[in-house]
FIBASE-807770 format. One record per residue (C-alpha): x, y, z; residue in three letters. Coordinates in steps of 0.2 Angstrom, whole numbers, plus 5000, padded with zeros to 4 digits. Example, Ala and Ser with C-alpha at 12.3 -4.5 7.8 and 13.67 -1.06 7.14 Angstrom:
// residues 2
506249785039ALA/506849955036SER/
// end
This chain:
// residues 314
523143426112MET/522943446131LYS/521343376135LEU/520343326151ILE/519043196151GLY/517443216162PHE/516343056164PHE/514643066173ASN/514542906183ARG/512642936185ASP/512342926167SER/511442776160GLY/512842666152THR/514142716165PHE/513042656179ARG/513442476173ALA/515242516169THR/516842486180ASP/517242676180MET/518942646187GLU/519442536173ALA/518642646160TYR/519542796166GLU/521242706164ARG/520742646147ARG/520242816141ALA/521942886147GLU/522942746139ALA/522042776122ILE/522142966122PHE/524042956127ARG/524342826114GLU/523642946101ALA/524843086107GLY/523743186118HIS/524143256136ASP/522543176144PHE/521843146161ASP/520143076165ALA/519143106180ILE/517443026185VAL/516143136193PHE/514343126200SER/513043216190GLY/513043366202LYS/514943386202GLU/515343376183ILE/514743546177VAL/515643656189PRO/517243546186ALA/517043566167MET/516843756169GLU/518443766180ARG/519443666167ALA/518843756152ALA/519443926159ARG/521243866161ARG/522443936148ASP/523343776145ASP/521843676140ILE/521443636122ASP/519843546125GLY/518643436136ILE/518043266133VAL/516343246141ALA/515443076144GLY/513643066149GLY/511843086143GLY/511143226133ASP/511043346148GLY/512843326152THR/513343346134ILE/512343496131SER/513143576147ALA/514843536140ALA/514543606123ALA/513943766131SER/515543776141ILE/516643736126ALA/515843866115TRP/515944006128LYS/517743966131ASN/518343926114GLY/518943756117VAL/518643586108ALA/517343466114LEU/517343276113GLY/515743176116VAL/515643006124VAL/513842946122PRO/513242866138ALA/511442916139GLY/509742856133THR/509642956117MET/511343026113ASN/510643146100LEU/512143256098PHE/513343106096ALA/512243036083ARG/512343196073SER/514243196075LEU/514243016069ARG/515242966085VAL/515042776089PRO/513742746102LEU/514842606110ASP/515742696124ILE/517442606120SER/517342636102GLN/516942816105ALA/518642836114LEU/519642776099GLU/518642886087THR/518943046097LEU/520743006102ALA/521242976084PHE/520043096076GLY/520143276071GLU/519443446076VAL/518043516066ASP/516843666067HIS/514943636069VAL/513443756072ASP/512743786089ILE/511143886092ALA/510543996106SER/508844056114ALA/508944226122ASN/510844196122ALA/510744026131ARG/511543896120PRO/510843736114PHE/511443596103ILE/509843506099HIS/508143596101GLN/507043726109PHE/505243676110SER/503643736118ALA/501843656118GLY/501743466116LEU/503543426120HIS/503643536135ALA/501943456142ARG/502643286139MET/504243326149VAL/503243396163ARG/502143246164TYR/503743136163ARG/504643226177ASP/503143206188SER/503443016188TYR/504742926198THR/506042826189TYR/507842776193ARG/508442686177THR/508642716159ARG/507242596155PHE/506142676169GLY/506442846160LYS/505842766144MET/504242696152ARG/503942866160ALA/504142946143SER/502842826135LEU/501642856149ARG/501843046147ALA/501643036129ALA/499942956131CYS/499443086143GLY/499843226130VAL/498943136117ILE/497343146127LEU/497643326133ASN/498543426120PRO/498943606123PRO/498443756112GLU/499143926112PHE/499544086102GLU/501244136095VAL/501844276085ASP/503444236075PHE/504644326064ASP/505644206053ALA/506544226036ALA/505544386032GLY/503844306037VAL/502844386051ARG/501344296057GLU/500244256072ARG/499744076073ARG/498743966085ARG/499743806088VAL/499943656098SER/501843636096ALA/503343736092ILE/505143666089SER/506743756084VAL/508143646081SER/510043666079ASN/510043626060ASN/508543546052PRO/508043366058PHE/508443226047GLY/507343086041GLN/507442986057ASN/506342936072ALA/507343016085LEU/507343196077LEU/509143236077TYR/510043326063ALA/510943236050ASP/512143376047SER/512743516060LEU/513443626046THR/511943686036SER/511943866044GLY/510143846046GLU/508843816060LEU/507443706059GLY/505843796063PHE/504243686065TYR/502543726071THR/501043616072ALA/499243686071LYS/498043656085PRO/497743466087LEU/496443356094LYS/496943186101PRO/496843096084LEU/497943226076GLY/499243216090VAL/499243026088ALA/499543046069ARG/500943166072LEU/501743046084ALA/501642906071ILE/502443016058ASP/503843066070LEU/504142876074LEU/504242846055ARG/505342996052GLY/504043066041LYS/503643226050VAL/503943326034ARG/502443236026GLU/501243286040ASN/499943416034ALA/499743496051ASP/501643546052VAL/502443696045MET/504243696042ILE/505543836039MET/507443846038HIS/507844026044PRO/509544076053ALA/508544166066GLU/506744156074VAL/505944276085HIS/504444216095LEU/503144316105HIS/501844236116PHE/500444366118PRO/499444266131LYS/500844176141LEU/500244076156ARG/501144116172ALA/501843936174LYS/502143906155ALA/503643796151ASN/504843766137CYS/506143626134VAL/507943656129MET/509043506126ASP/507843406137GLY/507843526152GLU/506143596157LEU/506343786160LEU/505143936162PRO/504544006145LEU/504944186142ALA/503644296134ARG/504944346120ASP/506244216114VAL/507544266101ALA/508344106093LEU/509944116083LYS/511144006074LEU/512944026077HIS/513743946061PRO/515343846064GLY/515643916081GLU/515843756091LEU/517443656090LYS/517143466091VAL/518243306090LEU/517543196076VAL/518143046066LYS/519643086055GLN/519043126038GLY/517243156043LEU/517143336039ALA/517643306021ALA/516443156019GLN/514943266026VAL/515443406014GLU/515543285999GLN/513843216004SER/513043396005GLU/513743435988ARG/513043275980ARG/511343315988GLU/511343495982SER/511843445964ALA/510443325963SER/
// end
């Protein structure tokens, strides 16, 4: 395959990495695996336009993106729109998509896995035609991200401290709003504190990432209006990976969700793959099964399929 690697030197792990040496190592590993491969290191501001230009080329089979969840989300969108494969090198704080793909979180091991791996097809979702690989959310999560982004931080650990501080602020001041939803034949108006729609249902883990990206379903979650104690209980259940057991949370697994916010505030926000964005009054969320090509560990596709069959049989 003809591949180009794009590494965001401003991402967490890469900031403490000799990027010239890493670039040379990446090229050596991929070429040893038989690929036509060149790697380039970019700043955070440069990397997305560079990936867009490369993905439009007729002679490119795929791109390998190294960075945090924001970089990987942008790379997935570009790969999907241009029909090329995506390889993920996890160099951020959470690395949620890489976890779902079972890519090693060590940036050197990830190169080996991708270079000697295989192409698989996984699901990707969209909100009003804008693709996302992790989740769309409004309410509690959006308020927390808005609080976090108002604080100053320069490092990965600084971001984690800012997130903890923001979470405490949201617990003390939870939002409450109305939403009309249409999902899996159910139409209803609810008053809620949180909405989340994920690309495949969340697994039983504290970080809220999908165990499988091939279920063909969205995860649709709403939390009823919560007081501070209720938000604290929800946060504890999230950390325990037990959100499904929380009585305040409704869960559905549709292929599409339509949301309408009848009393939308002028400056209301949503979050898509970690990015804070203006919230539209109407949001159409849709899953696109198997439309994203990704590089994964050789044999992983068969392993995941076998695991899903065992779970279905039980």
